[in-house]
Each structure stands twice: as C-alpha cells, then as structure tokens.
N, C-alpha and C positions, 0 to 999 in steps of 0.2 A: 129804350131799344138798347139791341147791340152794338157792338163797335166794330166799323170796317174799314181796314188798309185797305185805298189803293194803290196798286202798284202796279206799273210802268214795264213792258218786258226789259233787258238789258239792252245794249246796241246791237244791230243787225248790221249782217254784208251790207243791207236792201241801204241802212240810215250811214253807212260810211262810203257809198259811192254815190248818195243823191235820188236816190230814185224811189219811187210814192209806191211800195212793195202792194200795199192793200191787201188783198187775199190769196193772194197767192202761195201756194204750197213752195216747202223746199226751202223758205226765207229762216234760217237760224242766226242765231246768236252767232258774232265774233268773239276774236279774244278778248276784247276790252269788256263786251256786253257779256260774255262768264264771268269776267272778275267783278263787274257792277252786282250782277245777280246773286255774286258768290255774298259780296260784302253785305247786301240787302239781305240774306239769307241769313247773316251773321246780327246784323241788327234787330231782328225778329226772335232772334234766336230762348231769350230771355222769356218772350211768351209765351204762356199755352195756349197756343191757337186752335179754338176749335172746328172750325173748316177752311181750306183753300178751295177757293172755286176757279176755272180760269176758263180764258177766253178758248177756241178750239184748235188756233195757230200755233204753229210749231214754238215760235220764238217766244208764247208766253207760257206752252207747257213748259218749257227749256227754263224757264223762270221759275217758274212754279216749285218743279222740283228741287232747285237749290233752296229755294225755303222750306221744302217739308224736310230736304235730308239732315238740317239743324232742327228739326223738331223732335221731342223724346218721343211724345204720340205717334208721330209718321201720318196724317192725316190723308187720307184720300185727296184726288183731285177730278172731280169733278167736271167733266164739261158742261159751260155755258154758252149754247148760241148766242144768247144773246147780249153778248158779250165781246163776239167777234168783230174784229176791223169794218168800218166805213165800207160799204160797197161804193166804191169810188169809179167802176162801168171803165169808161172809156181811156180814161187816165191813167187804172193799176199799170204798171210795171214802168209809165214814163219818168224820164230824168222833171226834177222839181226846178232846174234851170229854164226848160223847154217849158212847163206848163206855168212860170209866172208870166209869160208873154201872151200868153189865151186871157180872152175878155172874160172868163167865169171866174180869173184867179181874183181880178179887184173886190169881186161878190163876194165869196169867198173868205176874206179879209173883212170886207167893212158889212157883210148883210147875211151871216150863214142863213140865217131862217128863210130865205127864197131859194136857198139854192140845191138843184137838185143837180147829181153830178151826172152826164150821158152816158145814158144806158147803165146809169148807177140807181143809188139812194138818195131821196133826200137829207140832207143833215137833220131837220126839224124830226123823222122816221128815224135816226140814229139815235139823237139823245132819246124819245119816246120810249124805244123796246130796251137802253140800257137802264135809264133808269128806272122802270119797272122790274128789269130784272135783278138790279141789286137792292131794292125794296123791298122783290118778293122774296130773296135769298137772306133779308137782313131780319123779315118777319119769321123765316122760319126757323133762323140760330136763337131767337131769341124765345122762341117757342122751346126750344128743345135744350137751350143751355143756361136759358136764364137774360139777366137785363145787361149781366157787366162781362156777360162774351164778348169776346174779340175775336174777328175773323180776317181773311184776306181773299182779295178778288184781284187776280192778276190780266191788264187787260191793254187798249192801246192807248196814245194818244190823244187822240180827239175825240178816243171815248170817255176817257177821265176826265176830262174838260171838262165834256158835256154833263157829266155825272155832279161836278165840282161848283159847275155854273147853278144848274138845277138845287142843290143843296146852298150855295149861297145866295140865291133867288135873284139871281141873273139874268137876264134874258140871252135865248139863245144870241142876236148880235152881237151880245159883248164878251164870247165865250173864249175870243183871241187873245183877249187880254190876263189871261193865264198860261200859266206855262207849267206843262210837267214832262220835265226828263224822262230820259231811259234809264229804269232802273231803282228811278224815287218814288216815295211811301207819302202818302196823303190819307189823313186822318177825317170821318164823318161818324159822327153819329147823328143818326135819324128818334125824334124824340115826339113825344106822343102831340103836342102843340107847338116844336120848333126841331127845327133841324139843326141842329151845329158843328162849323167846319173847324178841329183843333190844329191840323196845320195842311199845308198843298205844299207838294213838290221837295220833300226835304230827301236829300241822299248823304246823305252823313250823322251824326250825332246817335246819343243813347234813346233808347226806345222800352229799356225793360218798364216801365215806369206804369204801361199800359197795363203791366202781366198785375196788376189790382183793378182792372177796368177803368172806367170813365163813369163815375156814378152817376145819377142823374139828377138835377135838380134845376132850379133856376138862374139864371145870368147875373154873374156878381155888381153891383154896382163899382165901375171904379175901375173896372178888371178882377179884381178874386187877386189871392196868392199865387195860383196855379198848382200846378202837381210837385209834391214830395218830393226833393233829389233825391236819387241814389247815391249809395257811396261813393260809385267807380265817377260821376257827377261832381262832389264834393272833393275828391283828390286831385 
C-alpha cells in the first residue's frame, strides 16, 4: 500500500492556555504553532506528496497550508470530516486543570474504550471512524498513484494516537502510552498482510528518504539496514 504521514496540527491558542478546544471554531495556530507548521512543511518539502487531506478545523487546515506551500505541485487539500477532533461534548472549552478533577478523567487515562464524553462521542467511535477514513484514503491513493506513493493526513492528537494504536495492534485502552506532539510526523504503511509503523511523533530530522517511497517486503530478521541515508545526513 501507499505510505501515509500522520501530521498533528501545530500549537494553538487553546493549547497554550490549557483549554480543551474540541470542535470549537476560531481556534488558530499561535506564533509557536505557525513556526512548528513551517518546520514540518520544510521537512516534507523534498517528498513529492500526491495528496494532503485535512480535518475540517482551522488549525489543521492552516497546518496543511504550510505543507502544500512548500510542495512543487501544490496539491489541493480536501477536507475529511471523519478526521475531525473527538466530540468532547460538555467537556469542550473547559480548562484541562478543571477536567482533571472529574471522575471521568481517570477512566480516560486507564480505560478509554469505555469512555463516552457527556453529550459527546465515545472514544471507541472516534477511533473507528478515523481509522476507517485513513484506510479508505490510503486505498484510493494507492489505486490512483501506485504503492510507492506518499500522502499526508493532518489531524488531531487523540485522533492520530488512536490511528497509531490500531496500526500497532494495540487495544484502545493502551493508546495513552503514545505521545503525539504538535506538528509531529508519524509514518504508517498499510500492507496486504500487515501494517508497519516506521516512525511516531517525530518533530525534527531528515525525511527526504521518503521521496523514494517505502517498498513492500517482509520484515527483515534482525532489523535490517534501514533506509539509505541522504547526502545531507552523511554530512
């Protein structure tokens, strides 16, 4: 299958003040977030991306714009509703410090598969629709561009963590072990027999080796030699 780069949006005004933004409109990248998104765009500039798909929320679309601004072909950014942030219901817009005192908070940490946010979405439903969306787009990208194509999905922290948990074969109850920082890049390849995760939560480093795509194959015993280093990484 193709290779998908899961990119979280850059830091926002809500992140900086400790608010749970959820699906609220008007939550934009702050200055730090814009710098983070710019760096991510620069890291991906050497990769000819065939598609960039985004959550409909402003912070993701702004991050996606920083990515396509540095692409030669400047692909369009279709919005994917199923990559939108979790519906946190009555929790939306409240300070995280206040939410940490709620009884539900401990279950979010230890048993998220059993959590449904008050007047909102269950975390299991969040994972199901986001994983289905990623797999659907990935299959379409491979059908249109071939198995060595690379594309980007820009979404949110809990969404990407749930997608990575699925790719790693982890139960949703373990997904809080995964960290996904603002503007970070995680790399996943869905195969016919097995999904492979090539990186998680990277916010620095050369990614130009992805320009050649990730060729399908069996997992090498002993770990293999890895990708061929570029001239910039040899320097």
